[in-house]
C-alpha positions in Angstrom: 8.1 7.3 -20.5 9.8 10.6 -21.2 7.8 13.4 -22.6 9.4 13.4 -26.0 8.1 9.9 -26.8 4.5 11.0 -26.2 4.6 13.2 -29.4 4.9 10.1 -31.6 1.8 8.4 -30.1 -1.6 8.6 -31.9 -4.5 10.7 -30.5 -6.5 7.6 -29.5 -3.7 6.1 -27.5 -2.9 9.5 -25.8 -6.6 9.9 -24.9 -6.8 6.4 -23.5 -3.7 7.0 -21.4 -5.2 10.3 -20.2 -8.4 8.6 -19.1 -6.3 5.9 -17.3 -3.7 8.2 -15.7 -5.5 11.6 -15.6 -2.2 13.1 -16.5 -2.7 16.7 -17.7 0.6 16.6 -19.6 -1.0 14.1 -22.0 -4.0 16.4 -22.5 -1.5 19.3 -23.1 0.2 17.3 -25.8 -3.2 16.6 -27.5 -4.2 20.2 -27.3 -0.8 21.5 -28.5 -1.2 19.3 -31.6 -4.4 21.1 -32.6 -3.7 24.7 -31.4 -3.4 25.9 -35.0 -6.5 24.0 -36.1 -8.4 25.6 -33.3 -7.1 29.1 -34.1 -8.1 28.5 -37.8 -11.6 27.5 -36.8 -12.0 30.4 -34.5 -10.6 32.9 -37.1 -13.0 31.4 -39.7 -16.0 32.2 -37.5 -15.0 35.2 -35.5 -12.9 37.1 -38.2 -10.8 38.7 -35.4 -7.4 37.5 -34.3 -7.7 38.7 -30.7 -11.2 37.2 -30.3 -9.9 34.0 -31.9 -6.9 33.7 -29.6 -9.2 34.3 -26.6 -11.6 31.7 -27.8 -8.8 29.1 -28.2 -8.0 29.6 -24.5 -11.6 29.3 -23.6 -12.0 26.1 -25.7 -8.9 24.6 -23.9 -10.6 25.2 -20.5 -13.8 23.7 -21.7 -12.0 20.7 -23.1 -10.2 20.1 -19.8 -13.5 20.2 -17.9 -15.5 18.2 -20.5 -13.0 15.4 -20.9 -13.2 14.8 -17.1 -17.0 14.2 -17.5 -17.2 12.4 -20.9 -15.4 9.7 -22.8 -14.4 10.9 -26.2 -13.3 8.6 -29.0 -12.4 10.8 -31.9 -10.6 13.7 -30.3 -9.9 15.8 -33.4 -13.5 15.9 -34.6 -14.8 16.4 -31.1 -12.4 19.2 -30.5 -13.5 20.8 -33.8 -17.1 20.7 -32.7 -16.3 22.2 -29.3 -14.5 25.1 -31.0 -17.2 25.6 -33.6 -20.0 25.6 -31.0 -18.0 28.0 -28.8 -17.6 30.4 -31.8 -21.2 30.1 -32.8 -22.3 30.9 -29.2 -20.1 33.9 -29.1 -21.5 35.2 -32.4 -25.0 34.5 -31.2 -24.4 36.4 -28.0 -23.1 39.4 -30.1 -26.0 39.0 -32.6 -28.7 38.8 -29.9 -27.8 42.2 -28.7 -27.9 43.6 -32.2 -31.2 41.7 -32.8 -32.8 43.4 -29.8 -31.8 46.8 -31.1 -33.1 45.9 -34.6 -36.3 44.4 -33.1 -37.1 47.7 -31.4 -36.4 49.6 -34.6 -38.5 47.3 -36.7 -41.5 47.5 -34.4 -42.6 50.7 -36.1 -46.2 50.4 -37.5 -45.1 50.1 -41.2 -42.9 47.1 -40.4 -45.3 45.2 -38.2 -44.8 41.8 -39.8 -41.0 41.8 -39.8 -40.3 41.4 -36.0 -42.6 38.3 -35.8 -40.9 36.8 -38.9 -37.5 37.4 -37.3 -38.6 35.8 -34.1 -39.9 32.8 -36.0 -36.6 32.4 -37.8 -34.7 32.8 -34.5 -36.9 30.1 -32.8 -36.3 27.8 -35.8 -32.5 28.3 -35.4 -32.8 27.6 -31.7 -34.6 24.4 -32.4 -32.0 23.4 -35.0 -29.2 24.1 -32.6 -30.8 22.0 -29.9 -31.7 19.2 -32.3 -28.1 19.1 -33.6 -26.8 18.7 -30.0 -29.1 15.6 -29.6 -27.2 13.8 -32.3 -24.2 11.7 -31.5 -20.8 13.3 -32.0 -20.0 11.6 -35.3 -23.4 12.6 -36.8 -23.0 16.2 -35.5 -19.7 16.6 -37.1 -20.7 15.1 -40.4 -24.0 16.9 -40.7 -22.4 20.2 -39.7 -19.6 19.9 -42.2 -21.9 18.7 -45.0 -24.9 21.0 -44.7 -23.6 24.1 -42.9 -20.0 24.2 -44.2 -20.8 22.7 -47.7 -18.0 20.2 -47.5 -17.9 17.2 -49.8 -18.0 13.6 -48.6 -14.3 13.3 -49.4 -13.4 16.5 -47.6 -15.4 15.4 -44.5 -13.5 12.0 -44.6 -10.2 13.9 -44.8 -11.1 16.2 -41.9 -12.6 13.6 -39.6 -10.5 10.6 -40.8 -13.8 8.6 -40.9 -14.1 6.1 -43.9 -16.2 7.5 -46.8 -19.0 5.0 -46.1 -19.1 6.0 -42.4 -19.3 9.7 -43.5 -22.3 9.0 -45.8 -24.0 6.9 -43.1 -23.5 9.6 -40.5 -25.0 12.2 -42.8 -28.0 10.1 -43.7 -28.7 9.0 -40.2 -27.9 12.4 -38.8 -30.3 14.1 -41.2 -33.1 11.6 -40.3 -32.5 12.1 -36.6 -32.3 15.8 -36.9 -35.7 15.8 -38.7 -37.2 13.7 -35.9 -35.9 16.0 -33.2 -37.1 19.1 -35.0 -40.6 17.6 -35.4 -40.7 16.8 -31.7 -39.8 20.3 -30.7 -42.3 21.9 -33.1 -45.1 19.6 -31.7 -44.2 20.8 -28.2 -44.5 24.5 -29.1 
């Protein structure tokens, strides 16, 4: 089949063919479809065009490697989560360096309580991030969009192309599973 015909095929079909044939051209078409989405996601989080463009390339490499290991059903929402997680990790890496500096500055005797409070919040965020990764992809996407990005059910449905009832179910089940994971982690501390 000539290359031009691939552009008319839906994501799910292209992904299925990619898994069957392991043809990187098919993956290239999928990634090309969402380059602007990825750039938008990266710009939203990183607020810097150069960092965003660099991150898009890194996400492409991660996607190529991850798709060889895992079977993905909903490419667009999965790709969105990969990009978002990549950006959050970059921000976290930058922030952790700043936090170390602030932690040293805050350790003065008159601010004795603040560093421990900051460490507790940091630990809670670590637990939340780990717990979120334990959810299935659909729940991760819906919970993240609803609670962290304050999207409505309808907006989430538009973004993910999940039916409205599935969005509500993913949020409800994801929230419950997130709570269970967080409680497990806290009991192990």
